N, C-alpha and C positions, 0 to 999 in steps of 0.2 A: 328434766327429762327420767327421774325416778319415778315421779307419780305419773307421767303418760305412760312407762314399763307396767307401772304396778296396775291402773286403771284398763290397759290395753285400748286405750282411745285411741290412738296411730300403730298403726302394725309396728314393730319393735325397729324393722331396719332403717322405717323412718324419722322415727324417733333418734334414731343414734346418728344420725345425718344433722341435726340441730346444729352441734356445735364449728361445723363447717363452715354457716353464717353466722353464731351469733358470737364466737370466738374473738374472728376477727373484726366485727362491729364493735365488741366493747372494749375492743384493746387489750386483750387477755393473748394472745396467739396470732401471727401469722399465719393466713391462709395458707401459705408451701410449709409451714409447723403443722398446721391443724391436719391437712391432707394426707402430710408425711405421716400419722398416727395408724391410716385405713391401710397403708400398706408397705410392710415390714417385715423383717424376720420371722416373728413369732406368727403373722397372717398366712405369711407362705408354708409355713409347717402345719396350720390348720388345711391349707388347701391340699398341699402334698398327703397328710393323713387320709383326706378325705378321698381323695383320687384313688391311694390304695385300698382303701375301705369300701371303695364302689366298684374297682378289679376284683376283688375279693369275693363280692357279692355277684358281676358280673360272670365268673369263672361255674358259680357254682359251689365256691373252696368254702365261703359261709354253712351251705348246706350239708355239706361233708363234715366240716368241723362242728356242728350243732348237731346232728345224729348221733357222731361219733362220741360227742359229750354227753349225751341224754343216756346213750345205750350202755356206756359205762359208768356213769355215777348214779343212774337209775333217774327215774321219770317222775320221782315228786317233786314238789315246789322246793320242798326244803332243801331235797339235793342239788337241784337244779341253782337253786339261788346259790347255793353254799361254794357249787364250782366254778357259778361267774363271778364270788367275790375272792377266792382265791384267784384266779386265773387274772384276774385284773387288775386287781393290787400288784401280783407278782409283775406285771408285762409295764404297768405304770411306774413300778422304780427303777425300771432300765432305758424308757423314754418319757415320750413329754404326758402330762393328762390328756393332751388334746388328741393326737393320736388313741390313746388307749382306750379313750372313748369313742373314738369313731372307728377304733377297729373292731370294737363291739357291738355296735348299736342295727349292723348287718346280721350278726349271729345271733343275737338276741331276737330281732323279728324273724329270722330262722326259726328260731325255737317256737317263739309263742304262733307261727303261723300251723305249725305241725300239732300243737295243740290245739288249734282251731279248726283244724282239721279233721282232727278227732275227738271234734267234738265238746274241748274240755276248757270253753272259754274263749270269748272272742279279744282281739288285738283293741279294736274303735269302735265306739258307737256314737249315731247320730242324734244331734238335738235341733229338734225343728222348734222354729220362733212359731206357733199359731196365731198370732197376733199378725206378724209379717209373712205369711205363706208365700210372695214372690224372694225373699232372702233364701240362700242356698243354705242348707243344712250343717251345722255346726260339726266338726271331727273334733270329740275327743276322748281322749284312753281313757282304757276300763282297767279299774285296780289292777290287774293282773299288771296289765303293758307299763302303766307307774314304778311298780313294784321291780319289775327288772330295768327299767331305762334309770330312775332313781339309784340302787344298786349299785349298777356300773358305775355311774359319775359320781357316788360317793365313796366307793372303792377304789377309784381311779386318785382321788383328791388323798386319801389315804395312802395310797400305794405312792405316791410322788413324795411322802416326806421320807418314807425309808433308806434311801441313798443321797448321796449328795448333789448326783447329776440328775435326779428322778424330777425335782422340777426349777423355773428358775429362782424361785424365792432362796429355795436352799444356797443356789452358786452368789447368788444379793450379799448375802450373809456375810457368806465367806470373801467376798471380795471387801467389803466397807469393815468387817472385823479386820484383817490381817492388814489392812489400809492406816487403820484407827490406831490398831497396836502393832505398830510394826517391831516390836522388841519380842513379843508373843511370840508361842509357839503354834503354826499354822495348824489350820483346819486339815484333817487328814480323811481319806473318803473311807480306813475302818471303824476310826473312831465313832464315827457321824454315825455309819450302819448301826456297831452293835448298840450307841444308846438312842439311836431311833426306832429300831426293830420290833420291841417289844410295844410300843405304843402303838406302833403301826396296825400290830395284830390283834390288839384289845378293839380299837377302833375298827376294824373290819369285821372283828366278830361282832360286838355288837351294833354293825349296820345293818348284818346280817340279820341278826337275832329283830330288830326296831322294823325293817321292814316285811317281816315275817307275820307279826304282832300288827303293824298296822294298817296293809295293804291285805294279808293272805290267811288271816284269818285262824293264828296259830294260838291263841288264850278263845278260839270259838268253833271247835273239833269237828263240827256239825254244819258249819256256815257252811254255803253258796263256795264261797272265798276258799274253801280251806283242803278243796276236793282232791284227790291225788289221781295221776295221772295212767294210762295203762302203758304198758310196756310192747304188748304186743305188737300194734302199730308200728311203733319207733322201729323196729328189730325190721320189720319188714320194709318199711319204705327205705332203712341204712341198706339193704340189699337190691333193692332195686335202684339204686345211685348206679351200680357195676362198678369195675377197676377208674381206677384212678385214670383222669385226662395229659396231655399234655397242657393242657389248656391252665388248672389245676396247678400241675404243678412248677410250672413257668412262675406263675405269682405268688407259690407258697415260694420258693426261692428267692424274688426278689423282695417278698417280707421278709426272710429271714436275714435278706442283705441290709435290709436298710436297717433292721434292730442293730445286727453287728457295728455297721457304720457309728449308729446313734450312740450305741456305748463306748466303743474304741474312741468316738472322735478327739475325745479331752478327755481320761474317766478319770487323770489325778494320780494313780496308784502307779502308772504308766503312762510311759511316751505316749500320745495318741498320732494313730496315722495323718491330722491336720498337721500335729506339731512337726512329723517328718515331712510333710509335702512342701510346706510352706509357711511364711514367717507374720502371714496375713489372718486376720482373725478368722475364722470360718464356723459358719452359726449352723445348728439343725435342720434348716432350711436346706443345705447343700446336699445331704444323703438322702430326703423325699424328694426333693426334684430331680436327682440324677436317675433314684428308681421310676418315677414319674413317665419322664423321657423315655427310659428304657422299653416302656411297657410299648411304646407307640413303634420299637424297631423292631423287637422278638414277637413272633406270628405265633398264633395258637394253637395253628395246623402245622406238626411236624414234617407236610409232606414236603415239602421243601427239600429235605435233606435227598431225594430221587429224581432230584433235578437232571441233573448228567446220567443216570440211571439207564445200564444198556436194556434194558425192558421201556418200550415207550409208553407202553399202558401205565407203568408206574412212575412217570413224571406229571407232574401237577400241571394243569389245564390253565388255572390262574392263580393270580397269587391271594394269599390269605391276608385276616386281618391282623392287626397286631391282638398284644394282650387286652386291649383297651382300644377304646375309639372317642375321637372326640362325641363324637353324639351323645353317645351313652354318656357320657361327662356333663353335658350342656341339659342333659336330661334330667340326671337325679342328684347332681350338687346342689343345696341348701346355699343360695348365694348370697341371700339375706345376710345368714354367719356372716361374713366377712365382714358387713357394715356395723351389725352388733358388737361383735368386738372392737373393730378400730373406733367406734363409739367409746366403749369401757379406755380406751388406750389416751383418747384426745380428753376424754373426762379425767385421767391421770394427769396427763400434761400441766393440765390447766389450771388443776387446784395447785402443780409445783409455782408453773409461772408465775400464780397472781397472789401468790404469798400467804394462801390461804391453808394450805399442807403444813406451814410451816409455824403458823399459829396455832392450829391445832397440834401438833406434834409438843410444841412447848409448855401446852397445857397439863400434861404430863409430871414435869418436873416437881410441884408442890407432894408429888407422892413421897418423896424422900422420906419423910415424918413417918411414913408406917414398918411395920414389921416386915422383912422381907418378903414371907411366903404369902401374906395379903398385897404388897406389888405385885410378886409372881400374878393373881388371882387379876388385879385390876389389870395389869399391862396386857395380860391374854384376852378380857372380856373387851377390852376399848379395839385391841387387835383384830379379834373375831368378828366386831361390829362395823369398825370402818372400810376392813377389806370386801362386804357385802357390795358395795355401793363403786369402786373404782378397781384397777389391775391389782392382783397380790403381789407384784412385783414390782410398780409402784408406791405400795403401803409401803412394802420393805425399804425402797429407796427415802420415803421420805421418812420413814419412825426412826429405825435401827441407829442413825447414827443419835438421835437426839436420847434414845434409851442408852447409848453407849455412854454419852456423857453420864444419863441419869448414877449409872452404877458406878463411875469413878467419885462422881461428888458423894457416894451414899456410901464409898467405901465396901461395895461387894464384886466379887469376881464378875467382869463384863458377860458373859456367858449365862451366866445364872438367870439374866433375864433377855438376852440377846436372842436366844436359841430356842425359847418357849415363842417369842413375838412372834420369831421365822417360821416357825410352826404353822401358828395360827395366823400367821397371813395366809396359810393355802388354804385355810375350813371355811368356806367359804360355799352357803349350801343354799341360800334362799334370794335371789336375785339372778337373772340369765347373766347379767354384765359381771357377775361377782366371778368366775371362772368361766373357761370353755365348756369343758365338761358340761356343766349346766346351760350353756348358751345349746350344746347339738343337741340333748337327750330334749331339752325344750321345743326347738323346732322338730325333730325326727318325730316326737312323740305327740304331738301339738296338745302338748301342756301349758294352761292359763300359766300368768306369774301369779296370778293369787294363791294356786296350787301347790307353786312350788314353791311359796314361801311357807304354809303351812307344813309341806311337808319336811322342808330345811331346819325346822324348829329344835327337832330333837337330835341330829347331827351336830347340830349347832353346839350343845347342849351338853353331852355329852362328850363331844372331843374336847371342849375346855375341862370340864371334872378329868377325864384322864391325863391331860396336860397338866393340871395343876398338882396332881396324885405323882407322876410318874417322874416328872424331872427332877423335882425335889427332892427322890429319893435313888431309884434307877441312873438318872444323868449325873446327877453330881458325884455318884460312884463311879463311872465311868471317868469322867472328866478330872476329878477330885480337886473340885473347886470352889473348896469349903470356905479358904482363906485369901482375904484379898492379894492378888501378888503383889509385885514389885516393880514391875512394868507398868501395872495401872497408875500408883504411886507419881511414878515418875510423867506421865500423864497428867494427873492433878496437880504438879508441879509446876508443870510449865502452863496451864488453865489459870492458876491463881496469880502466875506471874504477868499471863498476856489481860487480869483482870485490875492488876496493879499500876501497867502501863497507860 
């Protein structure tokens, strides 16, 4: 499947369906278990997040936001990219990386369309095969489009590491750590944010710098890619939008409602609304699907408030459509994305069921004889490499229990390796299946997998370097984990007892 994705010999969605056939045929997973990977809570969050993004675009709210941002921060690519990186990183701290990317994509395209109409760069270019003129021309993104889309994908990934609720791998670590070491003090929301915030900021800044150098001619000031935009056109276009409409207000209200429900579902530092209303596990798909359904209830035209007006002229003559319609969703939803993500989840589950994941994880155990800082670097490199090919949460579930036992055997604090490994599980930049933001920008921007691999090598390298530098200094200071704790020694004694038995 990795080979098919890289070479593009099949459509990515078709390649993603291979486990449905091969896993049951090879006796790895049952058909029911394999198919369940293609529709779960995570994919429902993707669907809801994309519906929210489509509604923002349908209401033209994304255009107002785009022009407002351009008018505020300025129209140079450096300032626009900086604003994009800051906003995407901040949003991704509180909502899923997927939802943050899905929200930013229509805003990015709105900004780029304005620049294109002003004659300051095209979104896409078509490549015609002269040897086969009967084949439709291929659509390929320009350097400008790749710069903005990849910046959004990378910053949403880095932003998710800033808070405990930012991404599923952080919560996976919390669950594994607290269950493996029940005597240890739990992972608090505040400590995680204090320890992880600096590396998140540095990585996002390096992303801004890297994208400018690689795609926008930062070191080539006289090149075509480094041209600066004109602001007068943007001011006029923003003025032409007129006053904000009820349609935009309705979508914006539901958007912020969804973000609020995501943040306070189960934040950790206070009792969340999901814990108040029920004892049943409530996931992130509930708020976003709830908001999506409300969009069909709430009309985009407020004339319904005059339905019982004494003045017959004010009464509406026909019903208004909702804030979003199913026809719009059918047209704009990238359905192939669901299969792509499901294929990644199926690979992750199959690697666990087949025993391959356990065998790979056990390969880390001989590292115990190396210095701790070298072990940290090797573990981070290993995590960053393997997470490119499968689900981030899946990699965390596979490797973190092994890393916890490695720390006990080597008599170093379990957090010393487990937290950097958790963060590196999120740092997947080179394959569409590695993380949902990659898949979203790949499909939305028609970015070939080979281009994504080439562009993702740099963030994979500098994120590894930042992690190896920051955690042994700042992270160790925040958590105070220089010494091997007594509760971990107790776990070590239990392990030795099991060996003797």
